[in-house]
N, CA, C and O atoms as a MOPAC input file, in Angstrom:
PM7 MOZYME 1SCF
protein

 N    -36.34600 1    12.05400 1   -14.89100 1
 C    -36.21000 1    12.45900 1   -13.49800 1
 C    -35.84200 1    11.25800 1   -12.61600 1
 O    -35.02100 1    11.37600 1   -11.70700 1
 N    -36.45200 1    10.11800 1   -12.89200 1
 C    -36.13800 1     8.92100 1   -12.11100 1
 C    -34.68600 1     8.49300 1   -12.33700 1
 O    -34.02000 1     8.03600 1   -11.40800 1
 N    -34.19600 1     8.64300 1   -13.57700 1
 C    -32.82200 1     8.26100 1   -13.88600 1
 C    -31.83000 1     9.15500 1   -13.14300 1
 O    -30.80500 1     8.67300 1   -12.66100 1
 N    -32.12600 1    10.44800 1   -13.04800 1
 C    -31.25700 1    11.37100 1   -12.32600 1
 C    -31.23500 1    11.01600 1   -10.84200 1
 O    -30.17900 1    11.03000 1   -10.21000 1
 N    -32.37400 1    10.70800 1   -10.30600 1
 C    -32.46300 1    10.32800 1    -8.90000 1
 C    -31.67600 1     9.04200 1    -8.63700 1
 O    -30.96200 1     8.92900 1    -7.64000 1
 N    -31.82000 1     8.08500 1    -9.54100 1
 C    -31.10600 1     6.81800 1    -9.38700 1
 C    -29.58700 1     7.03900 1    -9.48300 1
 O    -28.82500 1     6.44900 1    -8.71600 1
 N    -29.15500 1     7.87800 1   -10.41400 1
 C    -27.73200 1     8.15900 1   -10.57300 1
 C    -27.17300 1     8.86600 1    -9.34300 1
 O    -26.07300 1     8.54800 1    -8.89100 1
 N    -27.91700 1     9.81700 1    -8.80200 1
 C    -27.43300 1    10.52900 1    -7.61700 1
 C    -27.39800 1     9.59800 1    -6.40400 1
 O    -26.50100 1     9.70800 1    -5.56700 1
 N    -28.36200 1     8.68800 1    -6.30400 1
 C    -28.33400 1     7.70700 1    -5.21400 1
 C    -27.10600 1     6.80900 1    -5.32200 1
 O    -26.46200 1     6.50600 1    -4.31700 1
 N    -26.78200 1     6.38200 1    -6.55000 1
 C    -25.61900 1     5.51700 1    -6.76500 1
 C    -24.32500 1     6.25900 1    -6.42900 1
 O    -23.43300 1     5.69500 1    -5.79500 1
 N    -24.22000 1     7.50300 1    -6.84600 1
 C    -23.03600 1     8.30900 1    -6.54500 1
 C    -22.87900 1     8.48800 1    -5.04100 1
 O    -21.77900 1     8.35800 1    -4.50400 1
 N    -23.96900 1     8.78300 1    -4.37500 1
 C    -23.92900 1     8.95300 1    -2.92200 1
 C    -23.50400 1     7.65600 1    -2.23800 1
 O    -22.74100 1     7.68800 1    -1.27200 1
 N    -23.98600 1     6.53200 1    -2.72300 1
 C    -23.62000 1     5.23100 1    -2.15000 1
 C    -22.11600 1     4.98000 1    -2.31400 1
 O    -21.45400 1     4.52900 1    -1.37900 1
 N    -21.57500 1     5.27700 1    -3.51700 1
 C    -20.15500 1     5.05300 1    -3.76400 1
 C    -19.27400 1     5.95900 1    -2.89700 1
 O    -18.24600 1     5.52000 1    -2.38200 1
 N    -19.67700 1     7.20800 1    -2.74000 1
 C    -18.92200 1     8.13300 1    -1.88700 1
 C    -18.95000 1     7.64400 1    -0.44000 1
 O    -17.92800 1     7.67500 1     0.24400 1
 N    -20.09400 1     7.20100 1     0.02000 1
 C    -20.22700 1     6.70600 1     1.39200 1
 C    -19.33400 1     5.47900 1     1.60100 1
 O    -18.66600 1     5.37600 1     2.63000 1
 N    -19.31600 1     4.54400 1     0.63300 1
 C    -18.46300 1     3.36000 1     0.75800 1
 C    -16.98800 1     3.74900 1     0.79500 1
 O    -16.22200 1     3.19700 1     1.58400 1
 N    -16.58900 1     4.68700 1    -0.04500 1
 C    -15.19600 1     5.14700 1    -0.05100 1
 C    -14.83400 1     5.78400 1     1.27800 1
 O    -13.76100 1     5.52900 1     1.82500 1
 N    -15.71300 1     6.59700 1     1.78800 1
 C    -15.47300 1     7.24900 1     3.06600 1
 C    -15.32900 1     6.20900 1     4.17400 1
 O    -14.43700 1     6.30800 1     5.01700 1
 N    -16.21100 1     5.21400 1     4.16600 1
 C    -16.15500 1     4.18900 1     5.19200 1
 C    -14.86400 1     3.38300 1     5.11000 1
 O    -14.33000 1     2.96300 1     6.13700 1
 N    -14.35900 1     3.16400 1     3.90300 1
 C    -13.10800 1     2.42700 1     3.72600 1
 C    -11.91100 1     3.32400 1     3.97700 1
 O    -10.78800 1     2.83000 1     4.08200 1
 N    -12.11600 1     4.61100 1     4.07300 1
 C    -11.01100 1     5.53300 1     4.29500 1
 C    -10.20300 1     5.77800 1     3.04100 1
 O     -9.00500 1     6.05100 1     3.12000 1
 N    -10.84400 1     5.68300 1     1.87200 1
 C    -10.10000 1     5.81100 1     0.62800 1
 C    -10.32400 1     7.13900 1    -0.06600 1
 O     -9.88900 1     7.30400 1    -1.20500 1
 N    -10.97900 1     8.08500 1     0.56800 1
 C    -11.06300 1     9.40900 1    -0.02200 1
 C     -9.68200 1    10.05700 1     0.04000 1
 O     -8.92000 1     9.80000 1     0.97200 1
 N     -9.36000 1    10.88100 1    -0.92700 1
 C     -8.06200 1    11.55000 1    -1.00300 1
 C     -6.90100 1    10.56500 1    -1.10100 1
 O     -5.81700 1    10.81600 1    -0.57400 1
 N     -7.13800 1     9.44400 1    -1.78000 1
 C     -6.07100 1     8.47900 1    -1.99500 1
 C     -5.84000 1     8.31800 1    -3.49000 1
 O     -6.65100 1     8.73900 1    -4.31500 1
 N     -4.72200 1     7.70300 1    -3.81200 1
 C     -4.40100 1     7.34700 1    -5.18600 1
 C     -4.45800 1     5.83800 1    -5.30600 1
 O     -4.47800 1     5.12600 1    -4.30200 1
 N     -4.48500 1     5.35000 1    -6.54300 1
 C     -4.51500 1     3.90900 1    -6.76800 1
 C     -3.41500 1     3.50500 1    -7.72200 1
 O     -3.02700 1     4.26000 1    -8.61300 1
 N     -2.92500 1     2.30900 1    -7.52000 1
 C     -2.01200 1     1.69600 1    -8.46800 1
 C     -2.13000 1     0.18700 1    -8.33700 1
 O     -2.81500 1    -0.32500 1    -7.45200 1
 N     -1.45500 1    -0.50900 1    -9.22800 1
 C     -1.43900 1    -1.97200 1    -9.19400 1
 C     -0.20500 1    -2.43300 1    -8.43400 1
 O      0.87800 1    -1.86400 1    -8.56900 1
 N     -0.39100 1    -3.47200 1    -7.63600 1
 C      0.70900 1    -4.10900 1    -6.92900 1
 C      0.74500 1    -5.55700 1    -7.37600 1
 O     -0.19500 1    -6.31500 1    -7.13400 1
 N      1.83300 1    -5.94000 1    -8.02800 1
 C      2.02500 1    -7.32800 1    -8.44000 1
 C      2.91000 1    -8.00400 1    -7.41000 1
 O      4.02300 1    -7.55000 1    -7.14600 1
 N      2.41900 1    -9.08300 1    -6.83300 1
 C      3.16200 1    -9.83300 1    -5.82900 1
 C      3.53700 1   -11.17200 1    -6.45900 1
 O      2.68500 1   -12.02400 1    -6.71000 1
 N      4.83600 1   -11.33300 1    -6.70600 1
 C      5.32400 1   -12.56300 1    -7.32400 1
 C      5.92700 1   -13.46100 1    -6.26400 1
 O      6.71200 1   -13.01600 1    -5.42700 1
 N      5.55900 1   -14.71000 1    -6.30900 1
 C      6.07100 1   -15.68700 1    -5.35700 1
 C      5.04900 1   -16.78700 1    -5.19000 1
 O      3.87700 1   -16.62100 1    -5.52800 1
 N      5.49500 1   -17.89100 1    -4.67500 1
 C      4.59900 1   -19.03900 1    -4.49000 1
 C      4.04600 1   -19.04900 1    -3.07600 1
 O      4.40100 1   -19.89800 1    -2.25900 1
 N      3.17100 1   -18.09200 1    -2.80100 1
 C      2.54500 1   -18.00400 1    -1.47900 1
 C      1.22500 1   -18.76000 1    -1.50000 1
 O      0.44200 1   -18.64600 1    -2.44300 1
 N      0.98900 1   -19.53200 1    -0.44600 1
 C     -0.31900 1   -20.17800 1    -0.34300 1
 C     -1.32100 1   -19.13100 1     0.15800 1
 O     -0.91500 1   -18.04600 1     0.57500 1
 N     -2.62100 1   -19.43800 1     0.12400 1
 C     -3.61100 1   -18.42000 1     0.52300 1
 C     -3.40100 1   -17.85800 1     1.93000 1
 O     -3.60200 1   -16.66500 1     2.15300 1
 N     -3.00000 1   -18.70200 1     2.87700 1
 C     -2.77700 1   -18.22400 1     4.24700 1
 C     -1.57800 1   -17.27300 1     4.29200 1
 O     -1.62600 1   -16.24400 1     4.96600 1
 N     -0.50100 1   -17.61700 1     3.57500 1
 C      0.67300 1   -16.75200 1     3.53100 1
 C      0.35000 1   -15.42500 1     2.85500 1
 O      0.79200 1   -14.36900 1     3.30800 1
 N     -0.42400 1   -15.48200 1     1.76400 1
 C     -0.79900 1   -14.25900 1     1.06100 1
 C     -1.60700 1   -13.33800 1     1.97300 1
 O     -1.37900 1   -12.12900 1     2.00200 1
 N     -2.54400 1   -13.91000 1     2.71300 1
 C     -3.34500 1   -13.10500 1     3.63900 1
 C     -2.45800 1   -12.50500 1     4.73300 1
 O     -2.64100 1   -11.34900 1     5.11800 1
 N     -1.50800 1   -13.28100 1     5.22900 1
 C     -0.57800 1   -12.76700 1     6.23200 1
 C      0.28100 1   -11.64400 1     5.68000 1
 O      0.53100 1   -10.65200 1     6.36400 1
 N      0.73300 1   -11.79900 1     4.44300 1
 C      1.52300 1   -10.75200 1     3.80200 1
 C      0.71100 1    -9.47100 1     3.67100 1
 O      1.19800 1    -8.39000 1     4.00000 1
 N     -0.52400 1    -9.58800 1     3.19300 1
 C     -1.37600 1    -8.40800 1     3.00700 1
 C     -1.65000 1    -7.71700 1     4.33700 1
 O     -1.58300 1    -6.49000 1     4.41900 1
 N     -1.95500 1    -8.47600 1     5.36800 1
 C     -2.21700 1    -7.89200 1     6.69300 1
 C     -0.98400 1    -7.17400 1     7.22400 1
 O     -1.08500 1    -6.07200 1     7.76500 1
 N      0.18000 1    -7.80100 1     7.06800 1
 C      1.42400 1    -7.17400 1     7.52600 1
 C      1.72200 1    -5.90700 1     6.74400 1
 O      2.14800 1    -4.90400 1     7.31700 1
 N      1.49900 1    -5.95100 1     5.43100 1
 C      1.76400 1    -4.79000 1     4.58700 1
 C      0.90800 1    -3.59900 1     5.01300 1
 O      1.40700 1    -2.48100 1     5.14600 1
 N     -0.37900 1    -3.84700 1     5.22400 1
 C     -1.28600 1    -2.76900 1     5.63000 1
 C     -0.89900 1    -2.22600 1     7.00800 1
 O     -0.98000 1    -1.02000 1     7.24200 1
 N     -0.48100 1    -3.10200 1     7.91400 1
 C     -0.14600 1    -2.62000 1     9.26000 1
 C      1.20500 1    -1.90900 1     9.30700 1
 O      1.38600 1    -1.00600 1    10.12300 1
 N      2.15800 1    -2.29000 1     8.45600 1
 C      3.50100 1    -1.69200 1     8.48400 1
 C      3.65300 1    -0.45500 1     7.60400 1
 O      4.47000 1     0.41700 1     7.90100 1
 N      2.87500 1    -0.36900 1     6.52400 1
 C      3.00800 1     0.75400 1     5.59100 1
 C      1.77600 1     1.62800 1     5.74700 1
 O      0.72400 1     1.34900 1     5.17100 1
 N      1.91600 1     2.68500 1     6.52800 1
 C      0.75600 1     3.50900 1     6.87900 1
 C      0.10900 1     4.18400 1     5.67300 1
 O     -1.06300 1     4.55600 1     5.72400 1
 N      0.87600 1     4.34600 1     4.58000 1
 C      0.31300 1     4.98000 1     3.38400 1
 C     -0.71900 1     4.08800 1     2.68700 1
 O     -1.60300 1     4.59200 1     1.99400 1
 N     -0.61100 1     2.76900 1     2.86600 1
 C     -1.53100 1     1.83500 1     2.21600 1
 C     -2.85000 1     1.81400 1     2.98600 1
 O     -2.89000 1     1.48500 1     4.17200 1
 N     -3.91000 1     2.16500 1     2.29800 1
 C     -5.24000 1     2.20300 1     2.91100 1
 C     -6.03900 1     0.92600 1     2.67300 1
 O     -6.76700 1     0.46900 1     3.55400 1
 N     -5.90000 1     0.34800 1     1.46700 1
 C     -6.63200 1    -0.88700 1     1.18900 1
 C     -5.96700 1    -1.63800 1     0.04900 1
 O     -5.27000 1    -1.05900 1    -0.78400 1
 N     -6.20300 1    -2.95000 1     0.03500 1
 C     -5.72700 1    -3.84700 1    -1.01200 1
 C     -6.91400 1    -4.66300 1    -1.51000 1
 O     -7.69000 1    -5.19600 1    -0.71700 1
 N     -7.04800 1    -4.75400 1    -2.82200 1
 C     -8.11500 1    -5.57900 1    -3.40200 1
 C     -7.50700 1    -6.51100 1    -4.43800 1
 O     -6.89300 1    -6.05900 1    -5.40400 1
 N     -7.68000 1    -7.81300 1    -4.23500 1
 C     -7.17800 1    -8.78700 1    -5.19300 1
 C     -7.89400 1    -8.60900 1    -6.52000 1
 O     -9.11100 1    -8.42700 1    -6.55400 1
 N     -7.13700 1    -8.66100 1    -7.61900 1
 C     -7.70500 1    -8.49300 1    -8.95400 1
 C     -7.45800 1    -9.68600 1    -9.85200 1
 O     -8.39400 1   -10.24400 1   -10.42500 1
 N     -6.18800 1   -10.08200 1    -9.97800 1
 C     -5.85000 1   -11.14300 1   -10.92700 1
 C     -4.94500 1   -12.16000 1   -10.23800 1
 O     -3.93300 1   -11.80200 1    -9.63500 1
 N     -5.32400 1   -13.42800 1   -10.33800 1
 C     -4.50700 1   -14.51200 1    -9.81500 1
 C     -3.96200 1   -15.30600 1   -10.99300 1
 O     -4.72900 1   -15.81000 1   -11.81300 1
 N     -2.65000 1   -15.41900 1   -11.07800 1
 C     -2.03100 1   -16.29100 1   -12.06400 1
 C     -1.01100 1   -17.13600 1   -11.32500 1
 O     -0.72600 1   -16.88600 1   -10.15400 1
 N     -0.46200 1   -18.12900 1   -11.99600 1
 C      0.51300 1   -19.00100 1   -11.34900 1
 C      1.71400 1   -18.16800 1   -10.89700 1
 O      2.41000 1   -17.55900 1   -11.71000 1
 N      1.93800 1   -18.15700 1    -9.58500 1
 C      3.09000 1   -17.45900 1    -9.04300 1
 C      2.95400 1   -15.95500 1    -8.90000 1
 O      3.92500 1   -15.28600 1    -8.54800 1
 N      1.76300 1   -15.39800 1    -9.16700 1
 C      1.59900 1   -13.94600 1    -9.05300 1
 C      0.15500 1   -13.58000 1    -8.73600 1
 O     -0.79200 1   -14.17500 1    -9.25200 1
 N      0.02100 1   -12.58500 1    -7.87500 1
 C     -1.28200 1   -11.98900 1    -7.57300 1
 C     -1.15300 1   -10.50000 1    -7.84300 1
 O     -0.22500 1    -9.84800 1    -7.36500 1
 N     -2.09400 1    -9.97000 1    -8.61400 1
 C     -2.11000 1    -8.53100 1    -8.87100 1
 C     -3.25200 1    -7.93200 1    -8.07000 1
 O     -4.37800 1    -8.42800 1    -8.09700 1
 N     -2.94400 1    -6.85500 1    -7.35600 1
 C     -3.92200 1    -6.19600 1    -6.49500 1
 C     -4.01600 1    -4.71900 1    -6.85000 1
 O     -3.07900 1    -4.12700 1    -7.38600 1
 N     -5.17000 1    -4.14000 1    -6.53800 1
 C     -5.31900 1    -2.68400 1    -6.57300 1
 C     -4.97700 1    -2.18500 1    -5.17800 1
 O     -5.43800 1    -2.74000 1    -4.18000 1
 N     -4.17700 1    -1.14500 1    -5.11300 1
 C     -3.76800 1    -0.54900 1    -3.84000 1
 C     -4.27800 1     0.88000 1    -3.79000 1
 O     -3.99600 1     1.66900 1    -4.69100 1
 N     -5.01800 1     1.21900 1    -2.75800 1
 C     -5.37500 1     2.61200 1    -2.48800 1
 C     -4.37500 1     3.10600 1    -1.44800 1
 O     -4.18200 1     2.47200 1    -0.41000 1
 N     -3.74000 1     4.24600 1    -1.73500 1
 C     -2.70200 1     4.74700 1    -0.84300 1
 C     -2.71000 1     6.26900 1    -0.83500 1
 O     -3.22900 1     6.91200 1    -1.74700 1
 N     -2.12800 1     6.82000 1     0.20600 1
 C     -1.96400 1     8.26600 1     0.28600 1
 C     -0.56200 1     8.60800 1    -0.18800 1
 O      0.35500 1     7.79700 1    -0.06300 1
 N     -0.39500 1     9.79200 1    -0.72400 1
 C      0.90800 1    10.21700 1    -1.20300 1
 C      1.05500 1     9.98100 1    -2.69100 1
 O      0.07300 1     9.96400 1    -3.43400 1
 N      2.30800 1     9.79700 1    -3.12000 1
 C      2.57300 1     9.57200 1    -4.52900 1
 C      3.33800 1     8.25900 1    -4.70100 1
 O      3.91100 1     7.74400 1    -3.74200 1
 N      3.34600 1     7.71600 1    -5.92800 1
 C      3.94300 1     6.39800 1    -6.16000 1
 C      5.42900 1     6.29500 1    -5.82400 1
 O      5.86800 1     5.26600 1    -5.31200 1
 N      6.21600 1     7.34500 1    -6.10000 1
 C      7.66000 1     7.27600 1    -5.83500 1
 C      7.99800 1     7.00100 1    -4.38600 1
 O      8.71400 1     6.04300 1    -4.09400 1
 N      7.49600 1     7.82700 1    -3.46200 1
 C      7.76900 1     7.55300 1    -2.04500 1
 C      7.21000 1     6.20600 1    -1.57700 1
 O      7.80800 1     5.55000 1    -0.72400 1
 N      6.06500 1     5.79300 1    -2.13000 1
 C      5.52000 1     4.48500 1    -1.75200 1
 C      6.46200 1     3.37900 1    -2.21100 1
 O      6.72300 1     2.44200 1    -1.45800 1
 N      6.97300 1     3.47300 1    -3.43200 1
 C      7.92300 1     2.47500 1    -3.93700 1
 C      9.17300 1     2.43200 1    -3.06000 1
 O      9.67700 1     1.35200 1    -2.75000 1
 N      9.67600 1     3.60300 1    -2.66100 1
 C     10.85300 1     3.65000 1    -1.78400 1
 C     10.56400 1     2.99400 1    -0.44400 1
 O     11.40300 1     2.28600 1     0.11400 1
 N      9.38000 1     3.23700 1     0.05400 1
 C      8.98700 1     2.63200 1     1.34000 1
 C      8.91700 1     1.10900 1     1.22300 1
 O      9.35300 1     0.38400 1     2.11700 1
 N      8.35300 1     0.63500 1     0.08900 1
 C      8.24600 1    -0.81200 1    -0.12100 1
 C      9.62200 1    -1.43500 1    -0.36000 1
 O      9.85600 1    -2.58600 1     0.01000 1
 N     10.53000 1    -0.67700 1    -0.97500 1
 C     11.88400 1    -1.17200 1    -1.22600 1
 C     12.61200 1    -1.45400 1     0.08000 1
 O     13.39700 1    -2.40000 1     0.15800 1
 N     12.36500 1    -0.65600 1     1.09400 1
 C     13.01900 1    -0.81200 1     2.39400 1
 C     12.19200 1    -1.63900 1     3.38100 1
 O     12.52400 1    -1.71700 1     4.56400 1
 N     11.12300 1    -2.25100 1     2.89200 1
 C     10.18000 1    -2.95600 1     3.76000 1
 C     10.79600 1    -4.19000 1     4.40600 1
 O     11.46500 1    -4.98700 1     3.74800 1
 N     10.56100 1    -4.33000 1     5.69200 1
 C     10.99700 1    -5.50600 1     6.43800 1
 C      9.77100 1    -6.08800 1     7.12600 1
 O      9.30500 1    -5.55700 1     8.13400 1
 N      9.25100 1    -7.18200 1     6.57700 1
 C      8.07500 1    -7.82800 1     7.16000 1
 C      8.48800 1    -9.15400 1     7.79000 1
 O      9.05100 1   -10.00700 1     7.10400 1
 N      8.22300 1    -9.34500 1     9.07100 1
 C      8.53600 1   -10.62300 1     9.71200 1
 C      7.82400 1   -11.76600 1     8.96900 1
 O      6.63200 1   -11.69400 1     8.67300 1
 N      8.59000 1   -12.80900 1     8.68300 1
 C      8.02600 1   -13.97900 1     8.01600 1
 C      8.08400 1   -13.92100 1     6.49700 1
 O      7.68400 1   -14.86900 1     5.82000 1
 N      8.58500 1   -12.80000 1     5.95400 1
 C      8.62600 1   -12.65300 1     4.50400 1
 C      9.92000 1   -11.98200 1     4.06500 1
 O     10.41200 1   -11.05000 1     4.70000 1
 N     10.44700 1   -12.48200 1     2.96700 1
 C     11.56500 1   -11.83200 1     2.29700 1
 C     10.93900 1   -11.06700 1     1.13500 1
 O     10.38600 1   -11.67300 1     0.21800 1
 N     11.02500 1    -9.72800 1     1.17000 1
 C     10.36300 1    -8.87800 1     0.17800 1
 C     11.42000 1    -8.07500 1    -0.57500 1
 O     12.27700 1    -7.43000 1     0.02900 1
 N     11.34100 1    -8.12600 1    -1.90200 1
 C     12.27800 1    -7.37700 1    -2.73600 1
 C     11.49800 1    -6.64400 1    -3.82500 1
 O     10.71000 1    -7.25500 1    -4.54600 1
 N     11.71500 1    -5.35600 1    -3.94200 1
 C     11.09400 1    -4.58300 1    -5.00800 1
 C     11.82000 1    -4.90100 1    -6.31200 1
 O     13.03200 1    -4.70500 1    -6.40700 1
 N     11.09100 1    -5.39200 1    -7.31900 1
 C     11.75800 1    -5.74500 1    -8.56700 1
 C     11.46700 1    -4.75600 1    -9.68900 1
 O     12.22400 1    -4.68300 1   -10.65600 1
 N     10.36900 1    -3.98400 1    -9.57400 1
 C     10.05200 1    -3.00700 1   -10.61100 1
 C      9.06100 1    -1.99500 1   -10.04500 1
 O      8.22000 1    -2.33300 1    -9.21300 1
 N      9.16900 1    -0.76000 1   -10.50200 1
 C      8.23400 1     0.28600 1   -10.08800 1
 C      8.05400 1     1.26300 1   -11.23300 1
 O      9.02100 1     1.83400 1   -11.73700 1
 N      6.79100 1     1.45000 1   -11.64300 1
 C      6.44500 1     2.46400 1   -12.63300 1
 C      5.42000 1     3.37300 1   -11.97300 1
 O      5.10400 1     3.20600 1   -10.79500 1
 N      4.90400 1     4.32500 1   -12.72200 1
 C      3.93400 1     5.25000 1   -12.13500 1
 C      2.60200 1     4.57500 1   -11.82700 1
 O      1.81600 1     5.10100 1   -11.03900 1
 N      2.33100 1     3.40800 1   -12.43900 1
 C      1.03600 1     2.76600 1   -12.18600 1
 C      1.13200 1     1.33700 1   -11.65600 1
 O      0.10600 1     0.74700 1   -11.31800 1
 N      2.33300 1     0.76400 1   -11.57300 1
 C      2.48800 1    -0.61500 1   -11.09100 1
 C      3.77300 1    -0.76700 1   -10.29400 1
 O      4.82800 1    -0.27400 1   -10.69300 1
 N      3.67300 1    -1.45300 1    -9.16400 1
 C      4.84200 1    -1.82100 1    -8.37800 1
 C      4.86300 1    -3.34300 1    -8.31400 1
 O      3.84300 1    -3.97200 1    -8.03500 1
 N      6.01400 1    -3.92500 1    -8.57100 1
 C      6.15500 1    -5.38600 1    -8.53600 1
 C      7.09200 1    -5.77200 1    -7.40800 1
 O      8.21500 1    -5.27700 1    -7.30600 1
 N      6.60200 1    -6.67100 1    -6.56300 1
 C      7.38800 1    -7.18900 1    -5.44200 1
 C      7.61900 1    -8.67800 1    -5.61900 1
 O      6.71700 1    -9.41000 1    -6.02700 1
 N      8.83300 1    -9.12700 1    -5.31100 1
 C      9.14000 1   -10.55000 1    -5.21300 1
 C      9.01200 1   -10.87200 1    -3.73000 1
 O      9.68900 1   -10.27000 1    -2.89600 1
 N      8.13700 1   -11.83100 1    -3.40200 1
 C      7.87000 1   -12.14800 1    -2.00500 1
 C      8.04700 1   -13.63600 1    -1.77100 1
 O      7.53500 1   -14.46200 1    -2.52500 1
 N      8.78400 1   -13.97000 1    -0.70800 1
 C      8.99900 1   -15.34900 1    -0.33300 1
 C      8.71600 1   -15.47800 1     1.16300 1
 O      9.20300 1   -14.68100 1     1.96500 1
 N      7.93900 1   -16.46800 1     1.52300 1
 C      7.69900 1   -16.73300 1     2.93900 1
 C      8.95300 1   -17.35100 1     3.53100 1
 O      9.52600 1   -18.26900 1     2.94500 1
 N      9.38700 1   -16.85800 1     4.68900 1
 C     10.60600 1   -17.35100 1     5.31300 1
 C     10.32000 1   -18.30200 1     6.44700 1
 O     11.23400 1   -18.93400 1     6.97600 1
 N      9.05900 1   -18.41100 1     6.83000 1
 C      8.70600 1   -19.32700 1     7.91000 1
 C      9.03600 1   -18.79900 1     9.28200 1
 O      8.93900 1   -19.53400 1    10.26400 1
 N      9.43300 1   -17.51100 1     9.37700 1
 C      9.83200 1   -16.97500 1    10.68000 1
 C      8.97100 1   -15.95000 1    11.17700 1
 O      9.20300 1   -15.42200 1    12.26400 1

């Protein structure tokens, strides 16, 4: 009985956190950002992406490797339209090019332009 109570409390906590983040009724995929961005540039890119692409609800950094950051993206809609939206993306201060898109991963080449 205690285990059931603990499990239901944990489930309720996770649902509440998702609701607070606005990630209910969203899908997830991986976003690979390739480019030599410093931490400040990466944060600026992420902030701009969230503000310009209304479908993107949240970004969570997952894997950092040399020249690439992989993130989990919670978004509304489906991957195809999101990829199309990212392909046409114009972010001030960044040159962004979609280099690959599958049903579970989108890869962007990103370069800071200094503008």
